[in-house]
PyMOL Python script that loads the backbone (N, CA, C, O; Angstrom):
from pymol import cmd

cmd.read_pdbstr("""\
ATOM      1  N   MET A   1     -64.517 122.454 -48.917  1.00  0.00           N
ATOM      2  CA  MET A   1     -65.713 121.720 -48.838  1.00  0.00           C
ATOM      3  C   MET A   1     -66.233 122.321 -47.487  1.00  0.00           C
ATOM      4  O   MET A   1     -65.639 122.283 -46.410  1.00  0.00           O
ATOM      5  N   VAL A   2     -67.552 122.928 -47.767  1.00  0.00           N
ATOM      6  CA  VAL A   2     -68.264 123.276 -46.624  1.00  0.00           C
ATOM      7  C   VAL A   2     -69.092 122.620 -45.794  1.00  0.00           C
ATOM      8  O   VAL A   2     -70.242 122.685 -46.229  1.00  0.00           O
ATOM      9  N   TYR A   3     -69.021 122.081 -44.898  1.00  0.00           N
ATOM     10  CA  TYR A   3     -69.863 121.267 -43.982  1.00  0.00           C
ATOM     11  C   TYR A   3     -71.038 121.680 -43.477  1.00  0.00           C
ATOM     12  O   TYR A   3     -71.098 122.895 -43.293  1.00  0.00           O
ATOM     13  N   PRO A   4     -71.913 121.105 -43.216  1.00  0.00           N
ATOM     14  CA  PRO A   4     -72.499 119.635 -43.310  1.00  0.00           C
ATOM     15  C   PRO A   4     -72.740 119.667 -44.741  1.00  0.00           C
ATOM     16  O   PRO A   4     -72.495 118.554 -45.207  1.00  0.00           O
ATOM     17  N   ASP A   5     -73.082 120.407 -45.536  1.00  0.00           N
ATOM     18  CA  ASP A   5     -73.940 120.149 -46.901  1.00  0.00           C
ATOM     19  C   ASP A   5     -72.709 119.493 -47.828  1.00  0.00           C
ATOM     20  O   ASP A   5     -73.024 118.867 -48.840  1.00  0.00           O
ATOM     21  N   LYS A   6     -71.513 119.627 -47.517  1.00  0.00           N
ATOM     22  CA  LYS A   6     -70.559 118.957 -48.525  1.00  0.00           C
ATOM     23  C   LYS A   6     -70.413 119.783 -50.056  1.00  0.00           C
ATOM     24  O   LYS A   6     -70.198 119.295 -51.166  1.00  0.00           O
ATOM     25  N   LYS A   7     -70.577 120.948 -49.731  1.00  0.00           N
ATOM     26  CA  LYS A   7     -70.796 121.845 -50.914  1.00  0.00           C
ATOM     27  C   LYS A   7     -69.256 122.675 -51.434  1.00  0.00           C
ATOM     28  O   LYS A   7     -68.681 123.614 -50.882  1.00  0.00           O
ATOM     29  N   ILE A   8     -68.965 122.088 -52.416  1.00  0.00           N
ATOM     30  CA  ILE A   8     -67.533 122.934 -52.655  1.00  0.00           C
ATOM     31  C   ILE A   8     -67.783 124.247 -53.193  1.00  0.00           C
ATOM     32  O   ILE A   8     -68.584 124.588 -54.063  1.00  0.00           O
ATOM     33  N   GLY A   9     -66.603 125.215 -52.236  1.00  0.00           N
ATOM     34  CA  GLY A   9     -66.633 126.629 -52.624  1.00  0.00           C
ATOM     35  C   GLY A   9     -64.920 127.012 -52.831  1.00  0.00           C
ATOM     36  O   GLY A   9     -64.062 126.139 -52.956  1.00  0.00           O
ATOM     37  N   SER A  10     -64.668 128.343 -52.837  1.00  0.00           N
ATOM     38  CA  SER A  10     -63.506 128.785 -52.672  1.00  0.00           C
ATOM     39  C   SER A  10     -63.235 130.186 -51.774  1.00  0.00           C
ATOM     40  O   SER A  10     -63.760 131.287 -51.941  1.00  0.00           O
ATOM     41  N   VAL A  11     -62.522 129.894 -51.052  1.00  0.00           N
ATOM     42  CA  VAL A  11     -62.039 130.985 -49.848  1.00  0.00           C
ATOM     43  C   VAL A  11     -61.864 132.178 -50.500  1.00  0.00           C
ATOM     44  O   VAL A  11     -60.962 132.158 -51.338  1.00  0.00           O
ATOM     45  N   CYS A  12     -62.562 133.394 -50.344  1.00  0.00           N
ATOM     46  CA  CYS A  12     -62.525 134.684 -51.071  1.00  0.00           C
ATOM     47  C   CYS A  12     -61.746 135.657 -49.793  1.00  0.00           C
ATOM     48  O   CYS A  12     -60.955 136.529 -50.155  1.00  0.00           O
ATOM     49  N   GLN A  13     -61.971 135.488 -48.564  1.00  0.00           N
ATOM     50  CA  GLN A  13     -61.591 136.317 -47.428  1.00  0.00           C
ATOM     51  C   GLN A  13     -60.660 135.359 -46.564  1.00  0.00           C
ATOM     52  O   GLN A  13     -60.997 134.183 -46.694  1.00  0.00           O
ATOM     53  N   THR A  14     -59.659 135.541 -45.782  1.00  0.00           N
ATOM     54  CA  THR A  14     -59.012 134.955 -44.956  1.00  0.00           C
ATOM     55  C   THR A  14     -59.559 134.909 -43.795  1.00  0.00           C
ATOM     56  O   THR A  14     -60.301 135.886 -43.693  1.00  0.00           O
ATOM     57  N   MET A  15     -59.579 134.086 -42.588  1.00  0.00           N
ATOM     58  CA  MET A  15     -60.180 134.234 -41.221  1.00  0.00           C
ATOM     59  C   MET A  15     -59.844 135.520 -40.553  1.00  0.00           C
ATOM     60  O   MET A  15     -58.785 136.145 -40.621  1.00  0.00           O
ATOM     61  N   ASN A  16     -60.797 135.771 -39.975  1.00  0.00           N
ATOM     62  CA  ASN A  16     -60.623 136.918 -39.116  1.00  0.00           C
ATOM     63  C   ASN A  16     -60.314 136.599 -37.377  1.00  0.00           C
ATOM     64  O   ASN A  16     -59.968 135.482 -36.993  1.00  0.00           O
ATOM     65  N   GLU A  17     -60.477 137.599 -36.580  1.00  0.00           N
ATOM     66  CA  GLU A  17     -60.101 137.376 -35.228  1.00  0.00           C
ATOM     67  C   GLU A  17     -61.280 136.427 -34.621  1.00  0.00           C
ATOM     68  O   GLU A  17     -61.107 135.872 -33.535  1.00  0.00           O
ATOM     69  N   LYS A  18     -62.273 136.291 -35.234  1.00  0.00           N
ATOM     70  CA  LYS A  18     -63.363 135.068 -34.391  1.00  0.00           C
ATOM     71  C   LYS A  18     -63.380 133.914 -35.357  1.00  0.00           C
ATOM     72  O   LYS A  18     -64.447 133.305 -35.429  1.00  0.00           O
ATOM     73  N   GLY A  19     -62.346 133.495 -36.141  1.00  0.00           N
ATOM     74  CA  GLY A  19     -62.417 132.223 -37.006  1.00  0.00           C
ATOM     75  C   GLY A  19     -63.332 131.949 -37.864  1.00  0.00           C
ATOM     76  O   GLY A  19     -63.772 130.841 -38.171  1.00  0.00           O
ATOM     77  N   VAL A  20     -63.729 133.372 -38.405  1.00  0.00           N
ATOM     78  CA  VAL A  20     -64.901 133.155 -39.534  1.00  0.00           C
ATOM     79  C   VAL A  20     -64.220 133.588 -40.795  1.00  0.00           C
ATOM     80  O   VAL A  20     -63.580 134.631 -40.932  1.00  0.00           O
ATOM     81  N   LEU A  21     -64.400 132.803 -41.570  1.00  0.00           N
ATOM     82  CA  LEU A  21     -63.665 133.368 -43.171  1.00  0.00           C
ATOM     83  C   LEU A  21     -65.025 133.268 -44.162  1.00  0.00           C
ATOM     84  O   LEU A  21     -66.062 132.643 -43.939  1.00  0.00           O
ATOM     85  N   ARG A  22     -64.675 134.097 -45.340  1.00  0.00           N
ATOM     86  CA  ARG A  22     -65.510 134.174 -46.473  1.00  0.00           C
ATOM     87  C   ARG A  22     -65.544 133.194 -47.724  1.00  0.00           C
ATOM     88  O   ARG A  22     -64.621 133.126 -48.535  1.00  0.00           O
ATOM     89  N   VAL A  23     -66.598 132.516 -47.786  1.00  0.00           N
ATOM     90  CA  VAL A  23     -66.460 131.331 -48.894  1.00  0.00           C
ATOM     91  C   VAL A  23     -67.330 131.697 -50.108  1.00  0.00           C
ATOM     92  O   VAL A  23     -68.493 132.048 -49.910  1.00  0.00           O
ATOM     93  N   GLN A  24     -66.874 131.640 -51.243  1.00  0.00           N
ATOM     94  CA  GLN A  24     -67.273 131.888 -52.665  1.00  0.00           C
ATOM     95  C   GLN A  24     -68.051 130.617 -53.214  1.00  0.00           C
ATOM     96  O   GLN A  24     -67.511 129.797 -53.957  1.00  0.00           O
ATOM     97  N   MET A  25     -69.509 130.514 -52.737  1.00  0.00           N
ATOM     98  CA  MET A  25     -70.207 129.509 -53.571  1.00  0.00           C
ATOM     99  C   MET A  25     -70.617 129.625 -54.796  1.00  0.00           C
ATOM    100  O   MET A  25     -70.348 130.692 -55.347  1.00  0.00           O
ATOM    101  N   PRO A  26     -71.292 128.701 -55.491  1.00  0.00           N
ATOM    102  CA  PRO A  26     -71.597 128.790 -57.073  1.00  0.00           C
ATOM    103  C   PRO A  26     -72.803 129.959 -56.897  1.00  0.00           C
ATOM    104  O   PRO A  26     -72.796 130.740 -57.848  1.00  0.00           O
ATOM    105  N   ASP A  27     -73.578 130.174 -56.138  1.00  0.00           N
ATOM    106  CA  ASP A  27     -74.607 131.058 -56.236  1.00  0.00           C
ATOM    107  C   ASP A  27     -74.462 132.347 -55.284  1.00  0.00           C
ATOM    108  O   ASP A  27     -75.278 133.268 -55.329  1.00  0.00           O
ATOM    109  N   LYS A  28     -73.343 132.333 -54.411  1.00  0.00           N
ATOM    110  CA  LYS A  28     -73.650 133.431 -53.757  1.00  0.00           C
ATOM    111  C   LYS A  28     -72.376 133.547 -52.449  1.00  0.00           C
ATOM    112  O   LYS A  28     -71.776 132.483 -52.296  1.00  0.00           O
ATOM    113  N   LYS A  29     -72.008 134.479 -51.701  1.00  0.00           N
ATOM    114  CA  LYS A  29     -70.818 134.521 -51.038  1.00  0.00           C
ATOM    115  C   LYS A  29     -71.318 134.290 -49.446  1.00  0.00           C
ATOM    116  O   LYS A  29     -72.255 134.996 -49.075  1.00  0.00           O
ATOM    117  N   ILE A  30     -70.826 133.482 -48.637  1.00  0.00           N
ATOM    118  CA  ILE A  30     -71.136 133.561 -47.153  1.00  0.00           C
ATOM    119  C   ILE A  30     -69.855 133.312 -46.438  1.00  0.00           C
ATOM    120  O   ILE A  30     -68.766 132.887 -46.822  1.00  0.00           O
ATOM    121  N   TRP A  31     -70.343 133.735 -45.194  1.00  0.00           N
ATOM    122  CA  TRP A  31     -69.645 133.942 -43.874  1.00  0.00           C
ATOM    123  C   TRP A  31     -69.720 132.769 -43.240  1.00  0.00           C
ATOM    124  O   TRP A  31     -70.822 132.452 -42.790  1.00  0.00           O
ATOM    125  N   ILE A  32     -68.556 131.847 -43.055  1.00  0.00           N
ATOM    126  CA  ILE A  32     -68.780 130.719 -41.970  1.00  0.00           C
ATOM    127  C   ILE A  32     -67.431 130.140 -41.192  1.00  0.00           C
ATOM    128  O   ILE A  32     -66.309 130.053 -41.689  1.00  0.00           O
ATOM    129  N   ASN A  33     -67.795 129.794 -39.942  1.00  0.00           N
ATOM    130  CA  ASN A  33     -66.594 129.363 -39.100  1.00  0.00           C
ATOM    131  C   ASN A  33     -65.801 128.340 -39.870  1.00  0.00           C
ATOM    132  O   ASN A  33     -66.239 127.540 -40.697  1.00  0.00           O
ATOM    133  N   HIS A  34     -64.399 128.520 -39.409  1.00  0.00           N
ATOM    134  CA  HIS A  34     -63.146 127.793 -40.266  1.00  0.00           C
ATOM    135  C   HIS A  34     -63.089 126.203 -39.655  1.00  0.00           C
ATOM    136  O   HIS A  34     -62.273 125.342 -39.984  1.00  0.00           O
ATOM    137  N   LYS A  35     -64.054 126.086 -38.797  1.00  0.00           N
ATOM    138  CA  LYS A  35     -64.240 124.533 -38.105  1.00  0.00           C
ATOM    139  C   LYS A  35     -65.279 124.103 -39.238  1.00  0.00           C
ATOM    140  O   LYS A  35     -65.065 122.915 -39.481  1.00  0.00           O
ATOM    141  N   ARG A  36     -66.309 124.589 -40.020  1.00  0.00           N
ATOM    142  CA  ARG A  36     -67.027 123.913 -40.954  1.00  0.00           C
ATOM    143  C   ARG A  36     -66.593 123.717 -42.586  1.00  0.00           C
ATOM    144  O   ARG A  36     -67.219 123.513 -43.626  1.00  0.00           O
ATOM    145  N   ILE A  37     -64.903 123.926 -42.149  1.00  0.00           N
ATOM    146  CA  ILE A  37     -64.328 124.188 -43.860  1.00  0.00           C
ATOM    147  C   ILE A  37     -63.529 122.812 -43.876  1.00  0.00           C
ATOM    148  O   ILE A  37     -62.879 122.599 -42.852  1.00  0.00           O
ATOM    149  N   LYS A  38     -63.479 121.948 -44.766  1.00  0.00           N
ATOM    150  CA  LYS A  38     -62.319 121.340 -44.830  1.00  0.00           C
ATOM    151  C   LYS A  38     -61.357 121.356 -46.561  1.00  0.00           C
ATOM    152  O   LYS A  38     -61.850 121.148 -47.670  1.00  0.00           O
ATOM    153  N   LEU A  39     -60.310 121.586 -46.316  1.00  0.00           N
ATOM    154  CA  LEU A  39     -59.663 121.941 -47.352  1.00  0.00           C
ATOM    155  C   LEU A  39     -59.355 120.769 -48.533  1.00  0.00           C
ATOM    156  O   LEU A  39     -58.552 119.850 -48.369  1.00  0.00           O
ATOM    157  N   HIS A  40     -60.112 120.975 -49.688  1.00  0.00           N
ATOM    158  CA  HIS A  40     -60.179 120.209 -50.666  1.00  0.00           C
ATOM    159  C   HIS A  40     -58.880 120.058 -51.792  1.00  0.00           C
ATOM    160  O   HIS A  40     -58.323 119.003 -52.096  1.00  0.00           O
ATOM    161  N   VAL A  41     -58.589 121.349 -52.284  1.00  0.00           N
ATOM    162  CA  VAL A  41     -57.561 121.250 -52.912  1.00  0.00           C
ATOM    163  C   VAL A  41     -56.692 123.041 -52.593  1.00  0.00           C
ATOM    164  O   VAL A  41     -57.236 124.133 -52.760  1.00  0.00           O
ATOM    165  N   ALA A  42     -55.596 122.846 -52.227  1.00  0.00           N
ATOM    166  CA  ALA A  42     -54.860 124.133 -52.011  1.00  0.00           C
ATOM    167  C   ALA A  42     -54.583 125.102 -53.177  1.00  0.00           C
ATOM    168  O   ALA A  42     -54.210 124.839 -54.320  1.00  0.00           O
ATOM    169  N   ALA A  43     -54.845 126.232 -52.631  1.00  0.00           N
ATOM    170  CA  ALA A  43     -54.711 127.522 -53.660  1.00  0.00           C
ATOM    171  C   ALA A  43     -53.591 127.278 -54.688  1.00  0.00           C
ATOM    172  O   ALA A  43     -53.748 127.476 -55.893  1.00  0.00           O
ATOM    173  N   ALA A  44     -52.358 126.798 -54.086  1.00  0.00           N
ATOM    174  CA  ALA A  44     -51.374 126.423 -54.732  1.00  0.00           C
ATOM    175  C   ALA A  44     -51.278 125.647 -55.753  1.00  0.00           C
ATOM    176  O   ALA A  44     -50.420 125.768 -56.627  1.00  0.00           O
ATOM    177  N   GLU A  45     -52.226 124.717 -55.716  1.00  0.00           N
ATOM    178  CA  GLU A  45     -52.262 123.605 -56.474  1.00  0.00           C
ATOM    179  C   GLU A  45     -53.370 123.992 -57.960  1.00  0.00           C
ATOM    180  O   GLU A  45     -53.399 123.399 -59.038  1.00  0.00           O
ATOM    181  N   LEU A  46     -54.126 125.087 -57.540  1.00  0.00           N
ATOM    182  CA  LEU A  46     -55.250 125.520 -58.387  1.00  0.00           C
ATOM    183  C   LEU A  46     -54.748 126.753 -59.477  1.00  0.00           C
ATOM    184  O   LEU A  46     -55.175 126.741 -60.632  1.00  0.00           O
ATOM    185  N   TYR A  47     -54.076 127.507 -59.138  1.00  0.00           N
ATOM    186  CA  TYR A  47     -53.622 128.735 -59.598  1.00  0.00           C
ATOM    187  C   TYR A  47     -52.076 129.228 -59.700  1.00  0.00           C
ATOM    188  O   TYR A  47     -51.271 129.133 -58.773  1.00  0.00           O
ATOM    189  N   PRO A  48     -51.808 129.749 -60.933  1.00  0.00           N
ATOM    190  CA  PRO A  48     -50.270 129.928 -60.869  1.00  0.00           C
ATOM    191  C   PRO A  48     -49.933 131.414 -59.682  1.00  0.00           C
ATOM    192  O   PRO A  48     -50.751 132.174 -59.164  1.00  0.00           O
ATOM    193  N   GLU A  49     -48.835 131.396 -59.599  1.00  0.00           N
ATOM    194  CA  GLU A  49     -48.266 131.973 -58.537  1.00  0.00           C
ATOM    195  C   GLU A  49     -48.761 133.972 -58.653  1.00  0.00           C
ATOM    196  O   GLU A  49     -48.831 134.748 -57.700  1.00  0.00           O
ATOM    197  N   ASP A  50     -48.974 134.232 -59.880  1.00  0.00           N
ATOM    198  CA  ASP A  50     -49.136 135.481 -60.257  1.00  0.00           C
ATOM    199  C   ASP A  50     -50.667 135.548 -60.891  1.00  0.00           C
ATOM    200  O   ASP A  50     -51.038 136.411 -61.686  1.00  0.00           O
ATOM    201  N   TYR A  51     -51.407 134.560 -60.426  1.00  0.00           N
ATOM    202  CA  TYR A  51     -53.086 134.855 -60.994  1.00  0.00           C
ATOM    203  C   TYR A  51     -53.480 135.675 -60.237  1.00  0.00           C
ATOM    204  O   TYR A  51     -53.169 135.771 -59.050  1.00  0.00           O
ATOM    205  N   ASP A  52     -54.457 136.586 -61.049  1.00  0.00           N
ATOM    206  CA  ASP A  52     -55.636 137.757 -61.058  1.00  0.00           C
ATOM    207  C   ASP A  52     -56.865 137.161 -59.872  1.00  0.00           C
ATOM    208  O   ASP A  52     -57.914 136.771 -60.385  1.00  0.00           O
ATOM    209  N   PHE A  53     -56.789 137.106 -58.759  1.00  0.00           N
ATOM    210  CA  PHE A  53     -58.104 136.796 -58.142  1.00  0.00           C
ATOM    211  C   PHE A  53     -59.365 137.347 -58.479  1.00  0.00           C
ATOM    212  O   PHE A  53     -60.471 136.807 -58.438  1.00  0.00           O
ATOM    213  N   SER A  54     -58.987 138.728 -58.887  1.00  0.00           N
ATOM    214  CA  SER A  54     -60.250 139.463 -59.349  1.00  0.00           C
ATOM    215  C   SER A  54     -60.969 139.126 -60.201  1.00  0.00           C
ATOM    216  O   SER A  54     -62.102 139.593 -60.321  1.00  0.00           O
ATOM    217  N   ILE A  55     -60.539 138.364 -60.870  1.00  0.00           N
ATOM    218  CA  ILE A  55     -61.257 137.604 -62.122  1.00  0.00           C
ATOM    219  C   ILE A  55     -62.430 136.869 -61.519  1.00  0.00           C
ATOM    220  O   ILE A  55     -63.534 137.087 -62.017  1.00  0.00           O
ATOM    221  N   ILE A  56     -62.339 136.092 -60.588  1.00  0.00           N
ATOM    222  CA  ILE A  56     -62.876 135.299 -59.860  1.00  0.00           C
ATOM    223  C   ILE A  56     -64.033 135.824 -58.793  1.00  0.00           C
ATOM    224  O   ILE A  56     -65.211 135.472 -58.864  1.00  0.00           O
ATOM    225  N   PHE A  57     -63.489 136.739 -57.777  1.00  0.00           N
ATOM    226  CA  PHE A  57     -64.211 137.389 -56.970  1.00  0.00           C
ATOM    227  C   PHE A  57     -64.998 138.444 -56.903  1.00  0.00           C
ATOM    228  O   PHE A  57     -65.948 138.641 -56.145  1.00  0.00           O
ATOM    229  N   ASP A  58     -64.323 139.474 -58.179  1.00  0.00           N
ATOM    230  CA  ASP A  58     -65.337 140.804 -58.313  1.00  0.00           C
ATOM    231  C   ASP A  58     -66.043 140.728 -59.362  1.00  0.00           C
ATOM    232  O   ASP A  58     -65.879 139.995 -60.337  1.00  0.00           O
ATOM    233  N   SER A  59     -66.843 141.497 -59.163  1.00  0.00           N
ATOM    234  CA  SER A  59     -68.063 141.838 -60.258  1.00  0.00           C
ATOM    235  C   SER A  59     -67.281 142.305 -61.348  1.00  0.00           C
ATOM    236  O   SER A  59     -66.174 142.827 -61.212  1.00  0.00           O
ATOM    237  N   VAL A  60     -68.132 142.025 -62.944  1.00  0.00           N
ATOM    238  CA  VAL A  60     -67.710 142.565 -64.112  1.00  0.00           C
ATOM    239  C   VAL A  60     -67.417 143.995 -63.884  1.00  0.00           C
ATOM    240  O   VAL A  60     -66.325 144.549 -64.013  1.00  0.00           O
ATOM    241  N   LYS A  61     -68.777 144.624 -63.455  1.00  0.00           N
ATOM    242  CA  LYS A  61     -68.713 146.220 -63.141  1.00  0.00           C
ATOM    243  C   LYS A  61     -67.216 146.536 -62.603  1.00  0.00           C
ATOM    244  O   LYS A  61     -66.376 147.146 -63.265  1.00  0.00           O
ATOM    245  N   ASN A  62     -67.011 146.016 -61.273  1.00  0.00           N
ATOM    246  CA  ASN A  62     -65.873 146.525 -60.631  1.00  0.00           C
ATOM    247  C   ASN A  62     -64.359 146.274 -61.247  1.00  0.00           C
ATOM    248  O   ASN A  62     -63.383 146.904 -60.839  1.00  0.00           O
ATOM    249  N   ARG A  63     -64.287 145.179 -62.377  1.00  0.00           N
ATOM    250  CA  ARG A  63     -63.176 144.912 -63.058  1.00  0.00           C
ATOM    251  C   ARG A  63     -62.864 146.035 -63.824  1.00  0.00           C
ATOM    252  O   ARG A  63     -61.810 146.671 -63.817  1.00  0.00           O
ATOM    253  N   LYS A  64     -64.210 146.286 -64.707  1.00  0.00           N
ATOM    254  CA  LYS A  64     -64.143 147.245 -65.668  1.00  0.00           C
ATOM    255  C   LYS A  64     -63.709 148.704 -65.196  1.00  0.00           C
ATOM    256  O   LYS A  64     -62.807 149.354 -65.725  1.00  0.00           O
ATOM    257  N   LEU A  65     -64.446 149.096 -64.181  1.00  0.00           N
ATOM    258  CA  LEU A  65     -63.973 150.264 -63.667  1.00  0.00           C
ATOM    259  C   LEU A  65     -62.530 150.326 -63.258  1.00  0.00           C
ATOM    260  O   LEU A  65     -61.862 151.278 -63.663  1.00  0.00           O
ATOM    261  N   ARG A  66     -61.939 149.338 -62.438  1.00  0.00           N
ATOM    262  CA  ARG A  66     -60.642 149.073 -62.214  1.00  0.00           C
ATOM    263  C   ARG A  66     -59.738 149.444 -63.219  1.00  0.00           C
ATOM    264  O   ARG A  66     -58.854 150.284 -63.052  1.00  0.00           O
ATOM    265  N   HIS A  67     -60.017 148.615 -64.628  1.00  0.00           N
ATOM    266  CA  HIS A  67     -59.007 148.595 -65.647  1.00  0.00           C
ATOM    267  C   HIS A  67     -59.029 149.815 -66.420  1.00  0.00           C
ATOM    268  O   HIS A  67     -58.033 150.225 -67.017  1.00  0.00           O
ATOM    269  N   ASN A  68     -60.679 150.685 -66.423  1.00  0.00           N
ATOM    270  CA  ASN A  68     -60.557 152.027 -67.107  1.00  0.00           C
ATOM    271  C   ASN A  68     -60.011 153.126 -66.341  1.00  0.00           C
ATOM    272  O   ASN A  68     -59.963 154.260 -66.817  1.00  0.00           O
ATOM    273  N   MET A  69     -59.471 152.764 -64.824  1.00  0.00           N
ATOM    274  CA  MET A  69     -58.861 153.674 -63.918  1.00  0.00           C
ATOM    275  C   MET A  69     -57.223 153.613 -64.270  1.00  0.00           C
ATOM    276  O   MET A  69     -56.448 154.569 -64.300  1.00  0.00           O
ATOM    277  N   ASP A  70     -56.935 152.210 -64.526  1.00  0.00           N
ATOM    278  CA  ASP A  70     -55.661 151.944 -64.867  1.00  0.00           C
ATOM    279  C   ASP A  70     -55.167 152.738 -66.316  1.00  0.00           C
ATOM    280  O   ASP A  70     -54.192 153.477 -66.451  1.00  0.00           O
ATOM    281  N   ARG A  71     -56.084 152.366 -67.255  1.00  0.00           N
ATOM    282  CA  ARG A  71     -55.541 152.910 -68.453  1.00  0.00           C
ATOM    283  C   ARG A  71     -55.711 154.345 -68.207  1.00  0.00           C
ATOM    284  O   ARG A  71     -54.928 154.961 -68.930  1.00  0.00           O
ATOM    285  N   GLY A  72     -56.454 155.162 -67.444  1.00  0.00           N
ATOM    286  CA  GLY A  72     -56.356 156.642 -67.244  1.00  0.00           C
ATOM    287  C   GLY A  72     -55.056 157.019 -66.773  1.00  0.00           C
ATOM    288  O   GLY A  72     -54.402 157.987 -67.159  1.00  0.00           O
ATOM    289  N   LYS A  73     -54.711 156.100 -65.832  1.00  0.00           N
ATOM    290  CA  LYS A  73     -53.406 156.585 -65.029  1.00  0.00           C
ATOM    291  C   LYS A  73     -52.001 156.316 -66.036  1.00  0.00           C
ATOM    292  O   LYS A  73     -50.955 156.964 -66.022  1.00  0.00           O
ATOM    293  N   MET A  74     -52.330 155.237 -66.827  1.00  0.00           N
ATOM    294  CA  MET A  74     -51.190 155.023 -68.097  1.00  0.00           C
ATOM    295  C   MET A  74     -50.890 156.271 -68.945  1.00  0.00           C
ATOM    296  O   MET A  74     -49.824 156.816 -69.228  1.00  0.00           O
ATOM    297  N   ILE A  75     -52.364 156.595 -69.310  1.00  0.00           N
ATOM    298  CA  ILE A  75     -52.387 157.663 -70.339  1.00  0.00           C
ATOM    299  C   ILE A  75     -51.833 159.197 -69.883  1.00  0.00           C
ATOM    300  O   ILE A  75     -51.115 159.954 -70.537  1.00  0.00           O
ATOM    301  N   GLU A  76     -52.305 159.357 -68.787  1.00  0.00           N
ATOM    302  CA  GLU A  76     -51.432 160.698 -68.255  1.00  0.00           C
ATOM    303  C   GLU A  76     -50.188 160.399 -67.947  1.00  0.00           C
ATOM    304  O   GLU A  76     -49.311 161.133 -68.404  1.00  0.00           O
ATOM    305  N   GLU A  77     -49.916 159.578 -67.341  1.00  0.00           N
ATOM    306  CA  GLU A  77     -47.990 159.204 -67.364  1.00  0.00           C
ATOM    307  C   GLU A  77     -47.731 159.342 -68.508  1.00  0.00           C
ATOM    308  O   GLU A  77     -46.845 160.185 -68.641  1.00  0.00           O
ATOM    309  N   THR A  78     -48.132 158.848 -69.607  1.00  0.00           N
ATOM    310  CA  THR A  78     -47.326 158.615 -70.757  1.00  0.00           C
ATOM    311  C   THR A  78     -47.316 159.970 -71.396  1.00  0.00           C
ATOM    312  O   THR A  78     -46.436 160.263 -72.205  1.00  0.00           O
ATOM    313  N   MET A  79     -48.451 160.971 -70.991  1.00  0.00           N
ATOM    314  CA  MET A  79     -48.578 162.574 -71.479  1.00  0.00           C
ATOM    315  C   MET A  79     -47.349 163.393 -70.855  1.00  0.00           C
ATOM    316  O   MET A  79     -46.641 164.236 -71.406  1.00  0.00           O
ATOM    317  N   VAL A  80     -47.305 162.948 -69.674  1.00  0.00           N
ATOM    318  CA  VAL A  80     -46.460 163.704 -68.938  1.00  0.00           C
ATOM    319  C   VAL A  80     -44.975 163.099 -69.263  1.00  0.00           C
ATOM    320  O   VAL A  80     -44.154 164.010 -69.161  1.00  0.00           O
ATOM    321  N   LEU A  81     -44.502 162.138 -69.542  1.00  0.00           N
ATOM    322  CA  LEU A  81     -43.291 161.637 -70.004  1.00  0.00           C
ATOM    323  C   LEU A  81     -42.927 162.553 -71.383  1.00  0.00           C
ATOM    324  O   LEU A  81     -41.848 163.113 -71.574  1.00  0.00           O
ATOM    325  N   GLU A  82     -44.187 162.567 -72.370  1.00  0.00           N
ATOM    326  CA  GLU A  82     -43.825 162.867 -73.803  1.00  0.00           C
ATOM    327  C   GLU A  82     -43.932 164.319 -73.528  1.00  0.00           C
ATOM    328  O   GLU A  82     -43.667 164.812 -74.624  1.00  0.00           O
ATOM    329  N   SER A  83     -44.186 165.379 -72.633  1.00  0.00           N
ATOM    330  CA  SER A  83     -44.178 166.796 -72.500  1.00  0.00           C
ATOM    331  C   SER A  83     -42.677 166.967 -72.464  1.00  0.00           C
ATOM    332  O   SER A  83     -42.186 168.090 -72.352  1.00  0.00           O
TER     333      SER A  83
END
""", "prot")
cmd.dss("prot")
cmd.show_as("cartoon", "prot")
cmd.util.cbc("prot")
cmd.orient("prot")
């Protein structure tokens, strides 16, 4: 929960050396001091251990590019193994 507005968000980047972290709000991502954040629900309770957080924090375009790159690598590896 982000204070003083008491809005719910998800931490998408851990705290840096200055104590500032990045929070994904419903409409934007913000940088905010850790003192203005109160844990509402722990990530361990929300997501399974092997959850792909890129679904939440990456854009559709970035996810598609990464997927295509992964597929391309898999195709190249398969071709090398078959040769």
